[in-house]
N, C-alpha and C positions, 0 to 999 in steps of 0.2 A: 504493500500500500504506500509506503514511504517513497519507493522508487517511482511509482506511478504519479504521486503528487509532485515529485521533483521534476519529472518530465513535463507535467502540465505547467508548472511554474516557469520552466525554461521556455516552453512554447509561448506562454503568455508574454514573457519578457521580450522574446524575439519579435512577436507580432507588434508589440508596443514600439519597439525600436524601429521596426520597418515603417510603421505608420508615421512616426515622428520624422524620420529621415526623408521620406517622400514629401510630407507636408512642408517641411522647412526648405526643401529644394524648390518646391512650387512657389512658396512665398517669395523666395529670392528671385525667381525667374519672372513672375507675373505681378508681384505686389500682393500684399496681404488681402486687400478687399476684393481683388479679382478672383481669388481662389475660394471655392466652396468645399464643404465637408464631403459632398458627393464627388468632387474632383479628386480629393485626397483618397477616398475609398476606392475609386476606380483605378487610380494609378498604383495604389498599394495592393490591389486585387483582394480587397476585403469588403464586407458589408458596411453600410453606413453606420449601423448600430454597433459594429465592432469598434469603429473609431470612437464613438461616444462611450463605449465601455471603458476605454482607456483615458479619454480626455473629455472633460465636461463641456469645454467651449473651444472655439477655434483659437482664442487668445491663449488658452492654456497650452495648446499645441505649439504656438509660436515661441513661448517663453521656456518650454520644457528643456532642461539642460543648460539654459542660459542665465539662470538666476540663483546660483549658489549663495549669493549675498543675502538672500532672505533669511536663512538660518545661520549664516556665517558669523555675524557679530555675537549673537547669543551663544553660539558654540565656542567662540573664542574666549568668552568670559567663563563659561562652565568648565572648559578643558584646560584652563591655565594651570601652570605649575604651582605647587605650594609656595607661598611667600611672594608670588607675583600679584601686584595690585590689579584689581578688576579693570580699572581705566587704563592701566599700562598695557594689559593684554588687548584691550579693545583698540587702543591707539596703534599698536603694532599691526593688528589685523587690518585696520582701515588704511594705514599708510601703504601696506603691501597691496591692498585692493585697488587703491587709486593708481598706483604704478602699473599693475597688471592690466587693469581695464583700459587705461589710456594707451599703454604700449601695444595692446592687442589690436589696435586700429591699424597697425602695419599690415595685418592680414586681410586680404580681399574679402574673405567670407565674413569677417567681423565687421568690416566697413559696410558690406551689403546688409547685414543684420541691422546695424544702426540706421542706415538710410531708410530701410523699410519701416523701422520703428518710428523714426522722426516724421515720416510722411503720413502716418495714420493716427488720428485722434483716439480711436478705439484702443490701440495698443499703448498709447501714452497714458490713457486712463487706467488701463490694466497695470501698467508699471507703477502708477501712483498707489493702486491698491496693494501691490506687492511691497512697496516701501512702507505703507502703513502696517502691513503684517510684520515686516522686519522690525519696525519700531516697537510693536507690541511684544514680540518675542524677546527683544533685547531688554525691555523694561522688566519682563518676568525674570530674566537671567540676572539682572542687576539686583532685583529684590532678593533673589536667592543668595546672592553674594553678601547682601547686608545681613541676612539671617545667620550666615555662617561666620561673620566677622567678629573678632574679639576686641577690635579697636573701637574708637568713637564712631558712631553712625548718626545720620540725621535723625531729628526728632520724629519726622514723618517719612520713613524710608520708602513707603509705597509711592507717595507723591514725588519724592526725590528721584526714585528710579524712573518714573514716567517722564519727568522733566529732563533728566540726563539723557535718556534714550531719544527723546524728541530733538534735543539740541544736537547730539552727535549724529543722528541719522540725517538731519537736515544739512549739517555741514558736509557729510559725505556726498549727499545728493548734489549739492552745489559744485563740489570738486570734481564729480564724475559726470552726472547727467547734464548739468547746465553747460559744461565745457566741451563735451564730446563732439557736437556739431562743428565747432571751430577746428578741432583737430582733424575730423574727417574731411574737412574742406581743403586740407593741404598742408597743415603744420606737420613737421616731422614728428611722428608718434614717439620715437625714442627720446628726442630732446624734450618733448612735452611731458613724457612720463617721468623723466628725471626731475624736471622743474616742479611738476605737480606733487611728486613724492616729498620734496623738500617743503613745499608750501603746506601740504597735508600734515606733515610731522610738526611743523612750527605751529600751525593753527590748532591742532588737537592738543599740543602741550599747553598752549595758552588757555584752552577750554578747561583742561584738567586743573590748571592753577587757579583760574578765575571762578570756577564753580564753588570753591570753598566748601562750606558745610553741606551744600546740595549734593556733592559727590564725595563726601568726606570718608566714606567707608573704604577701608583697605587701600588707601591711596599712597602714592610715593611721598616720602617725607620732604623731599626737596626737588621737585621736578625742574628740569632744565627748560627755562622759558626764553632762551636766547633766540632772536630771529635769525634765520639763516642768511648768509650773504647773498645779495643779488635778488632777493624776493621782496618786492615792494609791498607795503601794507595794502595798497589798492589794486594789486595784481588781479587781472580778470579780463 
C-alpha cells in the first residue's frame, strides 16, 4: 500500500510540474491575459479540472515556484542559530534576497517573468496579496521569537511584531518590487545588485537601530549603523 501511495504521489507531482511548466511557457510567449486554463490543459494534455486540482487560479499558476519570499522571512527568523538576534537573521535574509532578485534580471527568463508581471494588473494585485501573506507570516514568527526571548521584550509584543513585520516587508518591497522595472529596462543587473545589497544592508541596520523598544527582543547590543560609501540617502 505504501509503494502504491508513493507512486501516486510521484505521478501527482509530475503532473503538477508539467502543468506549471506548460503554463509558464505560454504566459511568457503570449502574455498572461491571452492564455486561458483551457489553453494550458490542452497543451499539457490534461483535463481542465486536472489543472484546477493543482492550482486554484491562473494567478497561482503564474507565481508557483517564483515566490519563495512569502515564507522566507518567517523561516529565516525561526531557523536562526542560537544566540542570533531575530532582526539580525531577518536582515541577512533580506539583504541576500535583494541581491539575488535584482541580479537574476540578467537572465532572459527572469526578465520575461517581470515584464509579464508588470504588464498585468491582475498579477500585480496577486503579488500584493502574497506580500500581505508574507507580512502576516513574519509577524507570527517575530511573536514566537518574543515568547522564547529571555531579554527585555516590548510591553505589547503582538503589536510590536505586527509593526516590525509591516515596516520590514514594506522596505523590502521598495528595494525589490519598486526598483525592478528600472533594472529590467537596461541597468546592468550585476552592478545594480551590488549597489542595492549595500543600500538594503544600510537601510535595514538603520531600521533595527531606530525601532528601539518596538523591536527590542533578542536584538544586537550595538548594531552597526554606518552608511555605506557611495549610497546617497535619497538613492532611488
